[in-house]
N, C-alpha and C positions, 0 to 999 in steps of 0.2 A: 409485371407483364405489360407489354405495350398494349394500349387501348385498341380495340377492334377498329375504330374509326381511323386510327393512324396507320393501320396496316392494310385495310381493305380499300380497294379502289375500283370504282365502276364509272365508266364514261357515260355522260349524258347523251341523249339523242343528238343534240346539237354538236357536241364534241365528235361523235362518230361521223356525222355528216361532213364536218370540216375535214376530218382525217380522210374520209373516202374521196372527197374532192381533191385534196392535196395529193393523195396517193395516185389517183388517175392521171394527174398532171406531171408526174415524175417519170424519169427513165427507169428502165429495168434495174440498172446499177444502183440508182438512188433508192428504189423500193427495197432492194436486197440490203442496203446499208441501214435503212429505217427498220426493217424487220430484225436484223442482227442486233441493232442497238436495243430494241424493245426486249428481245430475248435476254440479253445481258442484264438489263435493268431488272427484269422479272426474276432472273436467277439470283441476283444480288439481294433482292427483297426476300426471296425464299430462303436463301442462306442465312440472312439476318434473323429470320423468324424461326428457323428449324430448331435451333438449340432451345429457345424459349418454349416451343411447343413440346419438345422432348421433356423438359423440366416439368411442365404442367401434367403431361401424361404420367410421369413417374410419381408425382404427388398424388394423382388420382389412384394409381395402382397401389400405392402404399396404404391408402384408406380402404381398399377392398377387403372383404372378409375371407378371401382366399388368396393363395400365392399365384402370381402371374409369372410365367416362364417364357 
């Protein structure tokens, strides 16, 4: 399984401030493009981790003293 540190991302206060400044200085079209790119990146990360999460949940379920349906 991929390490938590490799899959979890949180921005620092400084990174957020830089992003907010850049975001305010862009046109509506540029903001929409930035937002769309971020959504695509997050969906790709989610997709990459979903199968592994399912595998972990299945292994947990296999170890339970009752059947999961």
